[in-house]
N, C-alpha and C positions, 0 to 999 in steps of 0.2 A: 504492500502500501505507499504510495506517494500523496507528498503535500506539497502544494505549489504555492506562494504566497504574492500574490497578483494587485494588492494593494494595505493604504492604511501602514505600513511596513514604513516605519519612526518618522511617520508621520500620520496626522489624525484621518484624513481620508481617504476616499477611495477603495472602502473595505472591502474586499473579494479574494476567496482563498479559493484552489479548485484539488482537491479529494480523489483519488482514483487507483482501481487496480484495475487485471487484467478485464476482468467483467462487466466493470462501472465505472462514469465518469461524470464526478457530481460537484456543483459549483454551490459555494454559501456566500449567499452576498456578491449584488453586483452592484457596488458605487460610483459614487461621481465626485471625480476630485475640485476640490474645490482649494487650496492654496494657489497660491497666483503662479508659484515655482513649482508644479505640478500639474498647471491648467493641459500642457500639448499631450499628457495622457489619454485623455478625454476623444482627440483626433487621431488614435494610431489605430492602428488595426489588433483586437482584443485580440493577447496575447497567447490564448486557448483557442485551434478554430470552432468557432460556436457550434458548429454541426456536429462536433465532437464529442458535446456535450448533454449528456442524460438529462437532468432534471437540474436546476434551480434550488433549494432549502433559502429562504430569505428569511432573518430576524428580524429584521420590521423596516417600516416604509420611508423612512429618515432617507434625503437625496444623497448622504453618502454611503449610502447600505442597498439603493434602489435605483438610483436617478442614471445609470448607465445600462438598466433591461432593454428601454426601447432599442437603442442603440446595437446590443445584443442582440436581439429578435432578428433587425435587417441584417445584422450579417450573417444569418442563417443559422439562430439557436432555433428550433420547434419543438423541445421536451417541455413536461408541466413545472413548472414553478408554485412552490407549496410554501403555505402563508398559515397563519394563525385566522381566525371567523374575524375577528376585526381587523387586520389586518387587510384581508381581503376588500372590503368595505372599504379601506380607506386606499390602496393605491390607486386605483382608477383618480382618484381625485387629486393625489398626489401629481403622478406622472402627467397625466393632461395640463394639470397645470404648469407643471415644468416644462413641459416640450410649447405650450403657448407665451411664457418666458420669451424660450429658444428662439422662437421664429419674432417677433415683437423685438428682444434684445438684435438680434440677427439685423434685422430690417431697417432699426435704428442707426447700426454702425455704418449703412452703407450708406445711409445718408446724410450721416456725420462726414464719415471719409469719402466722400465723394466731393462735400461741403470744403472740407480743409484738407485734400487734396492731398490723402493720402490714403495709407493701408495699414492696416493692425496685425498687432502677433498674427495672429488666427483668421480662418477663413470668416470672410463674411455670410456666411451662409451656418443656420440652427446646424446645433450638431446632431438633434432627431427632430420631428415635426409632429405633430398631431398626427399625421396619420400613422404614424409609425407608434406610437403612445397607442395607439387603439388597437395595434397587431396585438399589443402583449396582455389583452386582456381574456380572450378565448382560451392563454394559456393558464390562466393563476387558478389553482386546486385549494379550497379552505381545508384545514386539519385542526383536529380540536387540540388543547395543551393535552399533556402526560399519555396520552394512549399513545401503543408504535404504531408508526406510515412503516410497512414495507416496501421498499424501493426495490428489490429482487432478491433473487433464494438468497444471498449471503447479507445484505447489506439492511439495518432499520434506521429510523431516527425516532424522537420525537421533540417536540416541541413544551419549553418549560417557562413558567411565566421568567421574564428579569427584571420585571419591574422598572421600566426604563420610559415608556412610555403605552398606551394605550395598543395591545396586540404585539406587546414586544417578546422575545424568545428567545433564548440561550438553547442552540442547537446540539441535540446528544446525536451522535452516529454510530455506529454500533456494526462494521465490520468484518465476516467470517471469510477470511482468507487462508489458500493452504493449508488448511486444517487448524489454524492458530483465529482468535479473534483480538478487537480491540477496540473500545469504545476511545471517541475524540470527542472533545466537547469544545463549542464557538461560544465564547459568553455574548456573544454580539455584543451591546452596549448595555451594565449592570446600573442597575437602578441604587438611590438611595431608599435606606429600611427608614418607614414611620414618614412617609410623606403622603400632602393631602391626594385625593386620584387616585393614588396607583396601589398597588397589592405591593406586599415587598416582595423579594427577589430570590429564587429557587435556590438550595445551596444544596450543594453532592458531598458524597462522602466518599466516592473513588472516581477516574477516571485517570485513562493508560497515557492518552496525552491530551492539554489544557490549551487553545489559543486565548488569550483574556484581552479585554481594553485597559489601556494604560491613559486614557484622557486625565485624567487626574491621580498620576502616579507619584504627585511628588508636591502634593500639598492637599488640605483638608478646606471645605464650604465652611461658611459663617454658620456658627448655631442656630438649626431653623427655627426656633424660639425669636431671634433677633430680625429677622426678613421683614416682619409688617413694622418693627419699628424704623428698619432701616427704607422702605417703600414709605413710610406717613411721613420722615423727614425728608426726606428727596422731595415730594412731591410738594409738601408744606414750603419748604425751604424756596421752589423754584417759583410756586403759584406768586409766593412774597416778594419773585424779582419780575413778577408781569410776564413770565415767558413761558414756553411751550415744554411737554416730556414726552418726549420720544423715545419709544422700543421698538427696537429692530426684536423681533420675536419669531421664536419659530411657529410655524403654524400645531403644529402637532404638539400637544401635552402642556408646551413651555405657556403657549396662549393660555391655554384654560384654567393652570394653575395660576395666573395672575389674576383671570378673570375671580377667581376663586380666594383670589387676598385682599384685589379692589373689591369684591364685594362685601366681604366681612369689616377693612376699612371702613365704607361707605356705613355700613348698615350700623358701627359702633361710634360714630360721628367721629373720627378720627381723621378723617381727609373730607373737606366742604363738597358741597355738590359741584359739579368738575363736567363738562363734559368729555366723556370718551369715547372716542372712535376706535373700531377695529376696523381697520383697512383692509382687507385681509378676503376675499372671496375663498379660499380654500381655506382658510381660518373657521372662517362661517360654515361650513359643512362639517369640515373636521368636529365642529363644536356639538354639533346634531347628529354624528355619530357614536360621539362620547354617550349622548344621553340615549341612542337606541342601544345601544352595551351597556344599558350599566352593570348589569352580572356580573364586569371584569370589574367593577372600579374597589375600590376600599371602603370600608364599616363607616370611616365619618361621612365620605359621601355618599354612599347611601341614607343614611339616616336623615342627611338633608332631605334626599330627592322625597325621602318614605313622609317628610313630613309636610311635602307640598311647597317646597321651595328647589330653584331650581339653583345651583350653585353656578353658574355664568352669566346669570343677570343682576343687574343691579338699575338704581334711578340713574339715568346722564348716558346708560351706554346708548351709542349708533353703534350699527353695522352698516359697514358700506358695500355694495359690492359694484358697481358699475365706478367708470372713471371720473365722469361728469361728477358721483358723489365723491371722488377722493379729493378733485382740484376744489371742489368748494369749502372743504375744512382748512386752504388756506383763505380765505374771506373771514376764517374766526377771528372777531378780538376777541381779547384773555385770554388767558390760561388753558387750555385742552389737555388729555392725556391723550396720544397717536399712538398705538400699535402697530402694527405693518411689516410684515416679512418685505426678504428674509432673514432670518435674524444673525447673518456673517455680515451682511450688505453685500451681498455680490450680486442682488439683482431685484425682481419685482418694487411695488409700492415706495417702501425705504429708502429708496435713491432720492426720489423726488422730494420727501417732506425731509430730510439731509436736508438738502438746497435749500429749504426756505429756512431752518433753524440751526445748521452748523455753525453759522458767524452771526447769532444773537449773544451775545451774554446771560441775557437771561435765562435764556433755556437751557433743555437739560439733555444729554444724549446719554439715555439710562439702558445699560445690557444686562441680558439674564440669562445670558447662553456661553458657551464657551466659543473665542473668536481664533477660527485656527490661524496659522500665522501665516504670511501675505495677502488676507483679503482684506478688502476696504475696513471694516469693523475692526480690524485687528491692528490696523494701520492707524484708526482713531483713537485704539483704548491704549497703544502706547507711546501717546501723545506726539504724536506728529503734527508740525503749524500748519500745517494747507497737507490739502489732499485732493484727489482727482475726480466729480464725481458725473458720470454721463458728458465726460469731456470737458469740464468747469474744473478749474482751479480756484477751492474753496478753503478761506480761514479757518483755522478753529478755533472759533472763539467761544463754542456755547461751553457750559461745565459738561465732564464726561464723568461716569460714574458706575461702577457694577457693583451687579449684589449675585453674589457667587451661590450663594444659596442655595438660588431656584433650579439651580442646574439638574438635569433629569439623570447625570452621570454618578455613578457614587462616587467619594473621593477616597484621597487614601485609605483611612480607616477601614471604609467600609470595601473599598476592595481586597485590603487583609480578612477583614470578618467572613468577606465570601470565600477566601483561601483555607482559614484554618476551620473549615468544616471538614475537610480530607481528613479520613482516617489517616492514608497514608498516600505518598508523595506520587503526582505522576512521573513517567520516565524522563517528562520533562515537558516543561511549560515555556510557551510561546509567550512573549509579551506583544502585542501591536495597538493600533489604534493607541497609538500617542507620540507627541514629538519625543522627541532622541536624549533630552536631560530627563522628562518626567518618567519613560520609558527605562532609562539609566539606572533612576537612583528607587525605584522600584524594585528592579531586578537586583539589587547591591543588596537592599534590606532582606529581600527574599532568600539572596542564596547566603546571606551572614547568619541570619536568625532560623531558618528552617532548614538548609544546607541543598536543597534540591538547585535539578538544573536546570537551568533559566539561559533561554535562547530569543535576544534579540533579529527577527530576521532582518532579510534585504529586500531591495523588489525583486521579485522575480526569484527568489530562493528554494530552492526544491529541497527537500528531506524524504529519505526513506525511513520509514514508521514502521 
C-alpha cells in the first residue's frame, strides 16, 4: 500500500492524499491551493491521472479540501465521491459558488488587464466553470457516520465526526493487502472541544498510520469564555469611533458561530441595536442547511431550537443576496457590521467592502479565522501599510483585530488531547495542513514527550506503508 501527498504539505491549503494498492486507488480530499506562492499548482495537470482514481473520500466541504473537484472531474475522474449527509447538502452550494467566483474574477481580470495593457501571472480564464461544477453533483453519494463503507473486497472506510464544521469527518480507511491489514486515519480538520454548534471530535485508541492537520500546532486559541468579551469590546469601540466592523468570514460554521455570538450579545444588551449584514448568498444558504440538519448540532444549540429560538437570528440582521443589495450597504450612514466572504479575502464580496473601509481609521477589519501565508487577509493581518485589492492600491488605516477563539480548528492543546486517546502509537504520524513552523513545533514536542515516529512530508512525497 502506498500513500502519496498531493497537497497541504508544509503549508495549509490544498489538502489531498492518494492511497493505493494494486486493486484500488483512492483519493482523500481534493482541495484548492489558496496561498499566493502555491496558486500555480491549481492550474497544473493533476499529479495523478484522474481516470486512474477509483473513489474520492471527502472529509468536508471547505474549499481547501474540496475546491479542485470540478477540475478533477473535467480532467477525467468518473468515480463516486463519498461524503456525509450534511456535506452532500452543502457541496453543491460551495462548488457552484466557487465556480461563479472563478468566472466573475476571470472576467474582471480580462477587463482590468485590457484597460491596463498588461497580462497577469495566471490565465484570464476561470480555473473551472459552473458547468464543470454541475458535472460533479451526479457523482456525490452520501454515507452515514460510523457505519462501514465497503469500497471493494479488501477496502473499507468509515466517517467519524471531526467537530470542525457541519458534516466534517475524520476518514478511517482499513486495507487488507497481501494477507495483512492496516488502518490509515486521515484527521481532516479537527475541531475544538466544548464549542457552540458542533459536537466534540471523535477520538481513537488505535491506528497503524495517522495523517493529522497542524494548522494551530504551535499555538493556542484564546479562552472560549473570552470570545464574547473581546467581540463586545471591538464592536463598541468601533461604534464609538463612528466606523464599521468588517468581518471576512467563512460561509460554513464560522458565519453561523458568529451569528450565534452576536445574537447572544444583542439579547443581553451588551452591544447596541446595530444593522448587521450577512452579505454572502452562500452563507445564507448554508445557514438554512444547518437548520435542516439539526440532529448533527450540539446539545446547547438544540436546546435553543427546541425552545423555539433560532440561534442564527436577532434584531437588526439583514441577509443580502443580490449584487444591488450588497452595493447598497455602502450608502449606510452610521456604524454597521458587515460579514462577507471569503474568509481569507481571496475573492468574493469582502474585497469590495474592504476597499470602502480599509483606509478609514474609524473602521475595524476583524479576522475570526486562519489567514494562510500569501493571502490578502494575511497581508492585512501582518501589518502591511498598503495592499492591492481589485487592482487598487489601498492604504491600511483601519484598525486590524483578530479573535482566534472563533477558529473551527483545534489548537495545540486539543491536537495533543486527540493524540492522547491512542493507547498504542501509530507506526508513523504524518503532520500536514500546517505552515512549516507550526508542524515542526508540534513534531518536536510529540517526539520528545511521546517518542513517536513523526514525519512532515513534502509535496508529492511517496510512502510505502
